[in-house]
C-alpha positions in Angstrom: 4.0 -35.4 -15.1 5.8 -37.7 -12.6 8.0 -36.4 -9.8 11.7 -36.8 -8.6 13.2 -36.4 -5.2 16.9 -36.7 -4.2 18.3 -36.4 -0.6 22.0 -36.0 -0.2 22.8 -35.4 3.5 26.0 -34.0 5.0 27.1 -35.2 8.5 25.7 -32.9 11.1 27.9 -31.5 13.8 25.2 -29.6 15.7 24.9 -30.7 19.3 21.8 -32.6 20.3 19.4 -30.1 22.0 18.7 -30.2 25.7 15.1 -31.6 25.9 14.8 -30.4 29.5 15.5 -26.8 28.4 13.0 -27.2 25.5 10.4 -28.6 27.9 10.8 -25.5 30.1 10.4 -23.2 27.0 7.2 -25.1 26.0 5.7 -24.7 29.4 6.5 -21.0 29.4 4.9 -20.7 25.9 1.7 -22.4 27.1 1.6 -20.1 30.2 2.0 -17.0 28.0 -1.0 -17.8 25.7 -3.5 -15.0 26.2 -6.7 -16.0 28.0 -8.7 -13.2 26.4 -8.5 -10.5 23.8 -7.8 -7.5 26.1 -4.5 -5.6 26.1 -1.9 -5.7 23.3 -3.1 -9.0 21.9 -0.9 -8.9 18.8 2.3 -8.6 20.9 1.3 -11.3 23.2 0.5 -13.7 20.4 3.7 -12.9 18.6 5.6 -13.7 21.8 4.1 -17.1 22.1 4.6 -17.8 18.4 8.3 -16.8 18.7 8.7 -19.2 21.7 7.3 -22.1 19.7 9.3 -21.2 16.7 12.5 -21.3 18.7 11.7 -24.8 19.9 10.8 -25.8 16.4 14.2 -24.6 15.2 16.0 -26.6 17.8 14.2 -29.8 16.8 15.0 -29.5 13.1 17.4 -31.7 11.3 19.4 -34.7 12.5 20.2 -33.3 16.0 16.6 -32.6 16.8 15.5 -35.9 15.5 18.0 -37.7 17.7 16.7 -35.8 20.7 13.1 -36.7 20.0 13.8 -40.4 19.3 15.9 -40.7 22.4 13.2 -39.2 24.7 9.7 -40.4 23.9 8.3 -38.8 27.1 9.5 -35.4 25.8 7.7 -36.1 22.5 4.5 -37.0 24.3 4.7 -33.9 26.5 5.4 -31.7 23.5 2.3 -33.1 21.7 0.2 -32.4 24.8 1.4 -28.8 25.0 0.9 -28.1 21.3 -2.6 -29.6 21.6 -3.5 -27.3 24.5 -2.2 -24.3 22.7 -4.3 -25.2 19.7 -7.4 -25.3 21.9 -6.6 -21.9 23.3 -6.1 -20.5 19.8 -9.6 -21.8 19.0 -11.0 -19.9 22.0 -9.3 -16.7 20.9 -10.5 -17.1 17.3 -14.1 -17.5 18.5 -13.8 -14.4 20.6 -12.4 -12.4 17.8 -15.2 -13.6 15.5 -17.7 -12.5 18.1 -16.2 -9.1 18.7 -15.5 -8.3 15.1 -14.2 -4.8 14.3 -14.1 -3.7 18.0 -10.7 -5.4 18.5 -7.9 -2.8 18.2 -5.3 -3.5 15.5 -7.2 -6.4 14.1 -4.9 -6.9 11.1 -1.8 -7.1 13.4 -3.7 -9.5 15.6 -4.6 -11.8 12.7 -1.0 -11.7 11.4 0.3 -12.7 14.9 -2.3 -15.4 15.1 -1.3 -16.9 11.8 2.4 -16.9 12.8 1.5 -18.7 16.1 -0.6 -21.3 14.2 2.2 -21.9 11.7 4.7 -22.5 14.6 2.3 -24.9 16.3 1.6 -26.7 13.0 5.3 -27.1 12.2 6.0 -28.6 15.6 3.1 -31.0 15.4 3.0 -32.0 11.7 6.7 -31.6 10.8 8.9 -32.3 13.8 6.8 -34.8 15.9 5.5 -36.5 12.8 8.9 -37.0 11.3 10.2 -38.5 14.5 7.3 -40.9 14.7 7.8 -42.0 11.1 11.5 -42.6 11.6 10.8 -44.8 14.6 8.3 -46.7 12.4 10.9 -47.1 9.6 13.5 -48.4 12.1 11.0 -51.1 13.0 12.3 -53.6 15.6 15.6 -51.8 15.8 13.9 -49.1 17.9 10.9 -51.0 19.2 12.8 -53.7 21.0 15.0 -56.0 18.9 16.3 -57.0 15.5 14.6 -60.3 15.1 17.9 -62.0 15.9 17.4 -62.1 19.6 18.7 -58.7 20.9 17.5 -55.2 21.5 19.3 -52.5 19.6 19.5 -48.7 20.2 19.5 -46.9 16.9 22.9 -45.3 16.1 23.0 -41.6 15.1 24.1 -42.6 11.6 21.1 -44.9 11.3 18.7 -42.2 12.4 20.2 -39.7 10.0 19.8 -42.1 7.1 16.3 -43.1 8.0 15.5 -39.4 8.3 16.6 -39.0 4.6 14.4 -41.9 3.7 11.5 -40.4 5.6 11.9 -37.1 3.9 11.9 -38.8 0.5 8.8 -40.8 1.3 7.0 -37.7 2.7 7.8 -35.8 -0.5 6.6 -38.7 -2.6 3.3 -38.4 -0.8 3.0 -34.8 -1.8 4.1 -35.5 -5.4 1.7 -38.3 -6.1 -0.8 -35.9 -7.5 1.6 -35.8 -10.5 1.3 -39.5 -11.0 0.8 -42.5 -8.7 0.5 -45.7 -10.7 4.0 -46.6 -9.5 6.8 -45.4 -7.3 10.3 -46.3 -6.2 13.0 -45.5 -3.8 16.8 -46.2 -4.1 19.0 -46.1 -1.0 22.8 -46.2 -1.6 24.6 -47.0 1.7 28.3 -46.2 2.0 30.6 -46.9 5.0 28.4 -49.7 6.3 31.4 -51.7 7.5 29.8 -55.1 7.0 31.5 -58.3 6.0 29.3 -59.2 3.2 30.9 -62.6 2.8 29.9 -63.7 6.3 27.3 -66.5 6.6 24.6 -64.5 8.2 24.8 -61.6 5.7 25.1 -64.0 2.8 21.8 -65.4 3.9 20.2 -61.9 4.0 21.6 -61.2 0.5 20.5 -64.4 -1.2 17.9 -64.0 -3.9 18.1 -60.2 -3.6 21.3 -59.6 -5.7 20.4 -61.8 -8.6 17.1 -60.2 -9.6 17.6 -59.0 -13.1 14.6 -56.7 -13.2 15.5 -54.5 -10.3 12.1 -54.9 -8.6 11.1 -54.3 -5.0 13.7 -55.2 -2.3 16.4 -55.9 -4.9 20.0 -55.3 -3.7 23.2 -54.4 -5.5 26.7 -54.6 -4.2 28.9 -52.0 -6.0 32.5 -51.4 -4.9 31.6 -52.5 -1.4 28.6 -50.2 -1.2 25.1 -51.5 -0.9 22.2 -50.3 -3.1 18.6 -51.1 -2.0 15.6 -50.5 -4.1 11.9 -50.5 -3.0 9.1 -50.3 -5.5 5.3 -50.4 -5.8 3.1 -50.5 -8.9 -0.7 -50.9 -9.3 -3.2 -49.8 -11.9 -5.8 -49.3 -9.3 -5.2 -47.8 -5.9 -5.4 -44.7 -3.7 -3.0 -41.9 -2.9 -0.6 -43.1 -0.2 -0.7 -46.8 -1.1 2.7 -46.8 -2.8 4.6 -45.1 0.1 2.7 -47.2 2.7 3.9 -50.4 0.9 7.5 -49.2 0.7 7.4 -48.1 4.4 6.4 -51.6 5.4 9.2 -53.2 3.4 11.8 -50.8 4.8 10.7 -51.4 8.4 11.3 -55.1 8.2 14.4 -55.1 6.1 17.0 -56.5 8.5 19.9 -56.1 6.0 19.2 -52.4 5.5 19.0 -51.8 9.2 22.3 -53.7 9.7 23.9 -51.6 6.9 22.7 -48.3 8.4 23.8 -49.1 11.9 27.5 -48.7 11.2 29.1 -45.6 12.8 30.4 -44.4 9.4 27.3 -45.3 7.4 25.8 -42.7 5.1 22.9 -42.9 2.7 22.0 -41.1 -0.5 18.3 -41.4 -1.5 16.7 -41.1 -4.9 12.9 -41.5 -5.3 10.3 -41.2 -8.1 6.6 -41.3 -8.6 5.3 -42.2 -12.0 2.5 -41.4 -14.4 2.9 -44.2 -17.0 2.9 -42.2 -20.3 4.9 -45.0 -22.0 5.2 -48.6 -21.0 3.1 -50.8 -18.8 2.5 -50.2 -15.1 4.9 -52.6 -13.4 7.8 -52.7 -10.9 10.5 -53.2 -13.6 9.1 -50.0 -15.3 9.0 -48.1 -12.1 11.9 -45.7 -11.4 14.6 -45.5 -10.2 16.1 -47.7 -12.9 19.7 -48.8 -13.2 22.3 -49.1 -15.9 22.4 -52.9 -16.0 21.5 -54.7 -19.2 20.2 -58.3 -19.2 23.2 -60.6 -19.1 25.6 -57.7 -18.8 26.6 -55.9 -15.6 29.9 -54.5 -16.9 30.7 -50.9 -16.5 30.0 -48.3 -13.9 26.8 -48.8 -11.8 24.4 -45.9 -12.3 20.9 -45.4 -11.0 18.5 -42.8 -12.4 15.0 -41.4 -12.3 13.6 -39.3 -15.1 10.5 -37.5 -16.1 9.0 -37.5 -19.6 9.8 -39.7 -22.6 13.2 -40.4 -24.1 12.1 -40.0 -27.7 15.6 -40.1 -29.1 16.5 -43.4 -27.5 17.4 -45.0 -30.9 19.9 -42.2 -31.6 21.4 -42.6 -28.2 21.9 -46.3 -28.7 23.4 -45.7 -32.1 25.8 -43.1 -30.8 26.9 -45.3 -27.9 27.9 -48.1 -30.4 30.2 -45.8 -32.4 
């Protein structure tokens, strides 16, 4: 079983959408929702669904995320409009149920209703939820300070990287049905621009780079890049516990937030959820794993996550020694 996720993001050049224009579109969509089942109901429902879908497309990706995080009033207003549309959909469904086969083109109406509900769901559960989760992952960087005495507006590069982390964690939640006794997330940050030898950063790195077992919150410095790992492992627990634990660790990780804040910072994310077919349930056995051997960090730095058992490990070791 188990499950693997990798997020490799390209820099987005799409302009940030105009939230005022999107608000106007949402208001128009709400006004266009039918108040009854008379007339060409299918066409009217399709029109509303297409309006919502157009807003949903604008709010996708990095550009849409930046727009939402930068205007929480817009986020709240969007949630209100979607909620009102959901209520009206419920009224229409109840009327359709009551009228039964007397509604003309009932199959077309049902298809249009499904498309409208899908668009509303996508806005509420994908776009707005992702923005809220990214704000939570950013922790005090968005909510009013870094813990070092100053408020910080999240950079676009930080939001893009946190979006990758959010997508990985969200997918881990979905894949936990394949195994949930342990999980891990590795974030490789390039272009952070930090002076890792400075006193403050040295304090943040202390005890995190020397952990030989690559457990939760371990850090590796490789060719100037920073590798962060977050892990959770438990024999007994519930679905969602592992990602909740990692979310909490990421939200308070000042070093990670500093690394992601650089204008040129980019992050590659690798994640894994495990069903322990071989080996005990523990953080050292949770993936991603790295290429280090105890007492030996020579050679290229590699992180990996894998499903299944490596049954020919002895042959691989023997071949490597030739």
